[in-house]
C-alpha positions in Angstrom: 144.4 127.0 127.2 146.7 129.9 128.2 143.8 132.3 127.4 141.5 130.4 129.7 144.0 130.4 132.6 144.5 134.1 132.2 140.8 134.5 133.0 141.5 133.0 136.5 144.7 135.1 137.0 143.0 138.3 135.9 139.9 137.6 137.9 141.8 137.0 141.1 144.1 140.0 140.4 141.0 142.2 140.0 139.6 140.8 143.3 142.9 141.6 145.0 142.8 145.2 143.8 139.2 145.8 144.7 139.3 144.3 148.2 142.8 145.5 149.2 142.3 148.9 147.5 139.2 149.4 149.6 140.6 148.2 152.9 144.3 148.9 153.0 146.7 151.7 151.9 148.1 150.8 148.4 151.7 151.0 149.7 151.1 148.1 151.9 150.1 145.6 149.2 151.0 147.0 145.8 154.7 145.9 145.9 153.7 142.3 146.9 153.8 139.4 144.5 150.4 138.2 143.2 150.2 135.2 145.5 151.0 137.3 148.5 148.4 139.8 147.6 145.9 136.9 147.3 146.7 135.7 150.8 146.4 139.2 152.2 143.1 139.7 150.5 141.7 136.5 151.8 143.0 137.1 155.3 141.8 140.7 155.5 138.4 140.0 154.0 138.1 136.8 156.1 138.7 138.6 159.3 136.1 141.2 158.5 133.5 138.6 157.4 134.2 136.6 160.6 133.9 139.5 163.0 130.9 141.2 161.3 129.0 137.9 160.9 129.7 137.0 164.6 128.7 140.5 165.9 125.5 140.8 163.9 124.5 137.1 164.6 125.1 137.4 168.3 123.4 140.8 168.6 120.3 139.5 166.8 119.9 136.1 168.6 121.2 136.9 172.1 120.5 140.6 172.7 117.7 141.7 170.4 114.4 142.2 172.3 112.6 140.9 169.3 114.2 137.5 169.3 113.6 135.7 172.6 114.7 132.3 171.2 117.5 131.7 173.6 117.0 131.3 177.4 119.0 133.8 179.3 121.0 131.0 181.1 122.1 129.6 177.7 123.5 132.9 176.4 127.3 132.6 176.2 129.2 135.1 178.3 131.2 137.9 176.8 134.3 136.2 178.2 133.5 133.0 176.2 132.9 134.9 173.0 136.2 136.9 173.4 138.0 133.6 173.9 136.4 132.3 170.7 137.6 135.4 168.9 141.1 135.2 170.3 141.6 131.6 169.1 140.0 132.3 165.7 142.2 135.3 165.1 145.3 133.4 165.9 144.3 130.7 163.4 143.0 132.9 160.6 146.4 133.6 159.1 146.9 129.9 158.7 143.3 129.2 157.4 143.9 131.8 154.7 146.7 129.7 153.3 144.3 127.0 151.9 142.2 129.2 149.7 145.4 130.9 148.6 146.8 127.5 147.5 143.5 126.7 145.8 143.6 129.9 143.8 147.2 129.1 142.8 146.6 125.6 141.5 143.5 126.9 139.7 145.6 129.6 138.0 148.1 126.9 137.0 145.4 124.9 135.3 145.9 121.8 137.5 142.2 121.6 138.4 139.0 121.0 136.4 137.7 124.5 137.2 136.3 126.7 134.5 135.7 130.4 134.6 132.4 131.2 132.9 128.9 129.8 133.3 128.4 129.7 129.6 131.1 127.0 129.1 128.6 124.3 130.2 124.9 123.7 130.1 122.7 124.5 133.2 122.1 120.8 133.7 125.8 120.1 133.8 126.5 123.1 136.1 123.8 122.0 138.6 125.0 118.3 138.4 128.6 119.2 138.9 127.8 121.6 141.8 125.8 118.9 143.6 128.6 116.3 143.0 131.1 118.8 144.4 129.0 119.4 147.5 128.6 115.6 148.0 132.4 115.2 147.9 132.9 118.0 150.3 130.3 116.5 152.6 131.9 113.1 152.5 135.4 114.5 153.0 134.6 116.8 155.9 132.6 114.1 157.6 135.5 111.6 157.6 138.0 114.3 158.4 135.9 115.4 161.4 135.3 111.8 162.5 139.0 110.9 162.3 139.8 114.0 164.5 137.6 112.3 167.1 138.5 108.7 166.7 142.3 108.9 166.1 143.4 109.6 169.6 146.6 111.7 168.9 144.5 113.9 166.5 141.8 114.5 169.1 144.3 115.0 172.0 146.6 117.4 170.3 144.2 119.2 167.8 140.5 118.8 168.1 140.1 118.6 171.9 140.7 122.4 172.2 137.5 123.0 170.3 135.5 120.8 172.6 136.2 122.8 175.7 133.0 124.4 174.5 130.9 121.7 176.1 127.8 123.5 177.3 125.3 125.9 175.6 126.6 128.9 177.5 130.1 128.4 176.2 129.1 128.0 172.5 128.5 131.0 170.2 128.7 131.8 166.5 132.2 133.0 167.1 133.2 129.4 168.0 132.7 128.3 164.4 136.4 129.1 163.6 137.9 128.6 167.0 140.1 125.6 166.2 143.7 124.7 166.4 145.0 126.0 163.0 145.9 122.5 161.7 142.5 121.2 162.8 140.7 123.9 160.8 142.9 123.3 157.8 142.2 119.6 157.9 138.5 120.1 158.0 138.6 122.5 155.1 141.0 120.5 153.0 138.4 118.4 151.1 137.7 121.5 149.0 141.0 121.2 147.3 140.9 117.6 146.0 137.2 118.1 145.0 138.4 120.7 142.4 140.6 118.0 140.8 137.7 115.6 140.6 134.8 117.7 139.4 134.6 120.3 136.7 133.5 123.3 138.9 132.6 126.8 138.1 135.3 128.7 140.0 133.2 131.7 141.1 130.6 129.3 142.5 133.3 127.5 144.5 134.4 130.9 145.9 130.8 131.7 146.8 130.4 128.4 148.6 133.7 128.9 150.4 132.4 132.3 151.6 129.1 130.7 152.6 131.0 128.4 155.0 131.9 131.4 157.2 128.2 131.9 157.7 127.5 128.2 158.0 130.0 127.7 160.8 128.3 130.6 162.7 124.9 129.0 162.2 125.7 125.6 163.6 127.1 127.2 166.8 124.3 129.6 167.4 122.2 127.5 169.8 119.1 127.6 167.6 118.0 124.5 166.0 116.3 125.3 162.7 114.7 121.8 162.4 114.9 121.5 158.6 115.9 117.9 157.8 118.5 116.9 156.6 120.2 120.1 157.3 122.9 119.9 160.1 121.4 122.5 162.3 122.6 123.7 165.7 120.5 121.1 167.4 122.5 118.3 165.9 125.8 120.0 166.3 124.9 121.0 169.8 124.6 117.4 170.7 128.0 116.9 169.3 129.4 119.5 171.7 127.4 118.6 174.8 126.0 115.1 175.5 127.0 112.9 172.5 130.4 113.9 171.2 130.9 110.8 169.0 128.0 111.6 166.7 126.8 114.2 164.1 130.1 114.8 162.3 128.5 116.1 159.2 129.0 119.5 157.6 125.9 120.9 155.8 123.7 117.9 156.3 123.2 114.8 158.5 123.3 112.5 155.4 126.8 111.0 156.0 125.9 110.5 159.7 122.8 108.6 158.7 124.7 106.6 156.1 127.6 105.6 158.4 125.6 105.1 161.6 126.7 108.1 163.6 123.5 110.1 163.6 122.0 111.2 166.9 118.7 113.1 166.6 117.8 115.9 169.0 114.6 115.3 171.1 111.5 116.2 169.1 110.1 118.3 171.9 112.8 120.9 171.9 114.3 123.4 169.5 116.9 124.9 171.8 120.3 123.5 172.7 119.6 124.1 176.4 117.0 121.5 176.3 119.3 119.0 174.7 121.6 118.6 177.7 118.8 118.2 180.2 
């Protein structure tokens, strides 16, 4: 067992050295304890991923002459995007605490994670990953729904995210623009899921990274129209005309199951059209 746990510790330590060594002077991080290095790696890399994803996403969908998917009046202002970035950057140090905690409990052997793909069959790996994603979907759905329906949670936490209530105030940068506690609550289901499902830890890390891209996607004002994916059309309704609906994360399945699904009009694929 100790040997298996060392695989997690060594893997995370290697990630710390590679990322921090490439981005920061060694004197800034080398004296830090392992867990502090982990937090710094997650925070630094998360900041870069957030900014680069947002910049590239916005440049391609709002300003590229080859795109043309977004009506000019629905393009968010620079001021709105800078506000999204400001709020996100204030919250990112806190957001980074959750994946740091996850890596800590994995290294301690308190979860059901395993380090190498060869430890289970492909059928088991696929089944466990699907189960893990279903738990995440269920957990985030209810966490998001409670943030709307429990009045103190909405008033003091989630309402700040819903100042973005029209297409020209929503952008990919808004995907992380939450009150820090709000963002942590919505990401929290990732932690208990690892106690419930034997999960390949590198796959968990990849999926956690993918969420940074996903949050940009559902705030980009383009509805991909791939059912049951929770595209920007569904999430746009949640921000604009029907706030008490479409609480899902990757899919609309939980909204369909629990009666909170509101479908965008069939004759539009742009969020601008959803509020008309």
